[in-house]
C-alpha positions in Angstrom: 0.0 0.0 0.0 2.9 2.4 0.8 4.4 1.7 -2.6 1.1 2.6 -4.4 0.8 5.8 -2.4 4.4 6.7 -3.3 3.8 6.0 -6.9 0.6 8.1 -6.9 2.5 11.0 -5.3 5.1 10.8 -8.1 2.5 10.7 -10.8 0.6 13.5 -9.1 3.8 15.6 -9.1 4.3 14.9 -12.8 0.7 15.9 -13.7 1.0 19.1 -11.6 4.2 20.0 -13.5 2.4 19.3 -16.8 -0.5 21.6 -16.1 1.8 24.4 -14.7 4.1 24.1 -17.8 1.2 24.2 -20.2 -0.2 27.3 -18.5 3.2 29.0 -18.5 3.3 28.5 -22.3 -0.2 29.7 -22.7 -1.1 26.2 -23.9 -3.8 23.7 -23.2 -3.9 20.0 -22.2 -6.7 19.4 -24.8 -6.8 17.9 -28.2 -8.0 19.6 -31.4 -11.4 18.2 -30.7 -11.5 19.8 -27.3 -11.4 16.6 -25.4 -9.1 16.2 -22.4 -5.8 14.6 -23.5 -3.4 12.9 -21.1 0.1 14.3 -21.4 2.9 12.3 -23.0 5.8 11.8 -20.5 9.5 11.2 -20.9 11.5 10.4 -17.8 15.3 10.6 -18.4 17.7 9.1 -15.9 21.3 9.9 -17.0 24.3 8.4 -15.1 27.3 10.7 -14.6 25.5 13.9 -15.7 26.2 16.2 -12.8 24.3 19.3 -11.8 27.2 21.5 -13.1 27.0 20.0 -16.6 23.8 21.5 -18.1 24.1 25.1 -19.0 20.8 26.0 -17.2 22.6 25.2 -13.9 26.1 26.4 -14.7 26.7 29.2 -17.1 30.4 28.2 -17.2 29.7 24.6 -18.2 32.1 23.2 -20.9 29.2 21.3 -22.4 26.6 22.7 -24.7 23.1 21.5 -23.7 20.7 23.7 -25.7 17.7 21.3 -25.5 18.1 20.7 -21.8 18.4 24.5 -21.3 15.3 25.1 -23.4 13.2 22.7 -21.3 14.4 24.5 -18.1 13.6 27.8 -19.6 10.1 26.9 -20.8 9.2 24.6 -17.9 10.5 24.3 -14.3 14.0 24.0 -12.9 14.5 22.5 -9.5 17.4 23.7 -7.3 16.7 21.6 -4.1 17.0 18.0 -5.2 17.5 14.8 -3.3 18.0 11.2 -4.2 17.2 7.9 -2.4 20.7 6.6 -3.2 23.9 7.6 -4.9 24.2 4.4 -7.0 22.3 2.6 -9.8 20.0 -0.2 -8.7 18.5 1.4 -5.6 17.9 4.7 -7.4 16.0 3.0 -10.2 14.0 0.9 -7.7 13.0 3.9 -5.7 12.0 6.0 -8.7 9.9 3.3 -10.3 8.2 2.0 -7.2 8.1 5.1 -4.9 9.7 2.9 -2.2 13.1 3.0 -0.5 15.3 0.3 -1.9 16.5 -0.8 1.6 12.9 -2.1 2.1 13.7 -4.6 -0.6 16.3 -7.4 -0.3 19.0 -4.9 -1.5 20.3 -3.3 1.7 23.4 -1.9 0.1 25.3 -1.8 -3.1 23.9 -2.7 -6.5 22.8 -5.7 -8.5 25.0 -7.4 -11.1 24.3 -8.5 -14.7 23.3 -12.0 -13.5 21.2 -10.9 -10.5 17.5 -11.9 -10.2 14.6 -9.4 -10.3 14.6 -6.9 -7.5 11.0 -5.5 -8.0 8.7 -7.8 -6.1 5.8 -9.5 -7.8 2.7 -7.3 -7.7 4.6 -4.2 -6.7 3.1 -1.2 -8.5 5.4 1.0 -10.5 5.1 4.3 -12.5 4.8 2.2 -15.6 2.1 -0.1 -14.3 0.0 2.7 -12.8 0.2 4.7 -16.1 -0.7 1.6 -18.0 -3.8 1.2 -15.9 -4.7 4.7 -17.1 -4.4 3.7 -20.7 -0.9 4.7 -21.4 1.5 3.0 -23.8 4.8 2.5 -21.8 8.3 1.9 -23.0 11.6 1.3 -21.2 14.8 2.0 -23.0 18.4 1.9 -21.6 20.2 0.4 -18.6 17.8 -1.8 -16.6 19.9 -2.9 -13.6 16.9 -4.3 -11.7 17.5 -7.9 -12.5 15.5 -10.6 -14.4 13.7 -13.8 -13.4 12.3 -14.8 -10.0 14.5 -14.5 -7.0 14.5 -17.4 -4.5 15.0 -16.0 -0.9 16.0 -19.5 0.2 19.2 -19.3 -1.9 22.1 -16.9 -2.0 22.3 -14.0 -4.4 25.1 -15.5 -6.5 23.7 -19.1 -6.3 20.9 -18.3 -8.8 22.4 -16.5 -11.8 19.9 -15.4 -14.5 19.6 -17.9 -17.3 19.7 -15.8 -20.5 18.5 -18.7 -22.7 15.1 -18.5 -20.9 12.5 -15.6 -21.0 13.7 -12.7 -18.9 10.5 -12.6 -16.7 10.0 -11.1 -14.2 11.6 -8.1 -15.9 10.5 -4.9 -17.6 7.5 -6.5 -19.2 6.1 -7.7 -15.9 6.3 -4.4 -14.1 4.3 -2.3 -16.5 6.3 -1.7 -19.6 4.8 -2.7 -23.0 8.2 -2.8 -24.6 11.9 -2.7 -23.6 15.2 -2.3 -25.3 18.5 -1.9 -23.4 21.3 -3.6 -21.4 21.0 -5.8 -18.3 23.2 -3.7 -16.0 26.2 -1.3 -16.1 28.6 -1.4 -19.0 31.3 -2.9 -16.8 29.1 -5.9 -15.8 28.7 -9.0 -17.9 26.9 -10.4 -19.7 27.4 -7.7 -22.4 24.2 -8.1 -24.5 21.3 -6.1 -25.8 17.9 -7.2 -24.4 14.7 -6.6 -26.4 11.5 -7.2 -24.4 12.2 -10.5 -22.6 15.2 -12.0 -24.5 18.7 -11.1 -25.6 19.0 -10.0 -29.2 22.1 -12.2 -29.4 23.2 -14.8 -26.9 26.5 -14.0 -25.0 28.5 -16.9 -26.5 31.8 -14.9 -26.8 34.2 -13.8 -24.0 35.9 -10.5 -23.3 38.9 -9.9 -21.1 39.1 -7.1 -18.6 40.1 -3.7 -19.8 41.6 -0.5 -18.3 42.2 0.5 -14.7 39.1 1.2 -12.7 40.9 2.4 -9.6 42.7 5.2 -11.4 40.2 5.8 -14.2 42.9 5.2 -16.9 40.9 4.7 -20.0 38.0 2.4 -20.7 37.1 -0.2 -18.1 34.9 -3.3 -18.0 35.0 -6.6 -16.1 35.8 -9.9 -18.0 32.9 -12.1 -18.9 30.4 -13.3 -21.4 29.6 -11.1 -24.4 27.4 -11.3 -27.5 29.8 -11.7 -30.5 28.7 -8.4 -32.2 28.5 -6.4 -28.9 30.7 -3.3 -28.7 30.6 -1.1 -25.6 31.0 2.1 -27.6 27.8 1.2 -29.6 25.5 1.3 -26.6 24.8 5.0 -26.1 24.2 5.6 -29.9 21.9 2.5 -30.0 19.9 3.7 -27.0 19.6 7.2 -28.5 18.4 5.8 -31.8 15.7 3.6 -30.2 14.5 6.5 -28.1 14.3 8.9 -31.0 12.5 6.2 -33.1 9.9 5.7 -30.4 9.2 9.4 -30.0 8.9 9.9 -33.8 6.7 6.8 -34.1 4.3 8.1 -31.4 4.4 11.6 -32.8 3.4 10.4 -36.3 0.4 8.6 -34.8 -0.5 11.0 -32.1 -4.1 11.7 -33.2 -5.2 8.1 -33.0 -2.7 6.5 -30.5 -2.8 6.4 -26.8 -0.7 8.8 -24.6 2.7 7.4 -23.9 5.4 7.3 -21.3 9.0 6.5 -22.0 11.5 5.6 -19.2 14.9 6.4 -20.7 17.9 5.4 -18.6 21.1 6.2 -20.4 24.0 3.9 -19.7 27.1 5.3 -17.9 29.7 6.4 -20.5 32.5 6.6 -17.9 33.2 3.0 -18.6 33.9 3.4 -22.3 35.8 6.7 -22.3 37.9 8.8 -20.0 36.0 10.3 -17.1 36.6 13.8 -18.5 34.4 12.9 -21.6 31.8 10.9 -19.7 29.3 13.7 -19.0 29.9 15.2 -22.4 28.7 12.1 -24.2 25.7 11.7 -21.9 24.7 15.3 -22.4 25.1 15.0 -26.2 22.9 11.9 -26.3 20.3 13.6 -24.1 20.4 16.7 -26.3 19.8 14.7 -29.5 16.8 13.0 -27.9 15.3 16.2 -26.6 15.8 18.2 -29.8 13.3 16.1 -31.8 10.6 18.2 -33.6 8.0 16.1 -31.7 9.2 17.3 -28.3 6.6 20.1 -27.9 4.1 17.3 -27.5 5.9 15.7 -24.6 6.7 16.6 -21.0 10.2 15.9 -19.9 11.6 14.9 -16.5 
């Protein structure tokens, strides 16, 4: 019950932001026919993009972020911001469920690429609640919340995910109509793309470790299984392409399709380039996505 209340508060905050933004623009939340239209929603979670990177927060930023700056200028910009955690899995869990991650089995740290599903069966999420209201929902990017059922009677590493079987529970069982992305961080095997509930290519190849994580000298990833065609540097462009395609597809059908919500979680680029360029690449990807001509029809978070 607490989780559903938390989710409803998050959705309520989103809708209040939508109405306020529309009024600031002198716009309306209605269709051409005059009927009430639910807002389309994009939630962007960007690893490694700090508050000092977008120009709307830092006039001396070395990164150009015109689309992010425009959204801040035409909408609302928050200056007192808090997070439930400083790392990946618990942050995602909290945003999607409206519940502290330490109430789940994850008391500290993060999941791995072979970890089982963290979101409990029947747990409401932003995606499931919006889907109940008639939304089309899509998840794109870094999942990092595990796949398949977790057995509490067994240890975390005693039950690795079997990628040859359907990845359920997973994104499709917590409210998303479609999903495309990677299992966890870019330094965690297996290195594969996942579409809906299966890998696009099985991780039958192997990759050795690379770089020096302790001193951030160049790219870094752990050794492990990898799909033969997988390349770490392809991940951010692939995610960007899929997000743009989804937005353009929905925009072209906007008069007869349902309202949509996209959860876009961009993978950390620090693992495939020097730390100095990490936030630059994340900001560039975000700017490409937010600069689509369809963006006036969408509300961004």
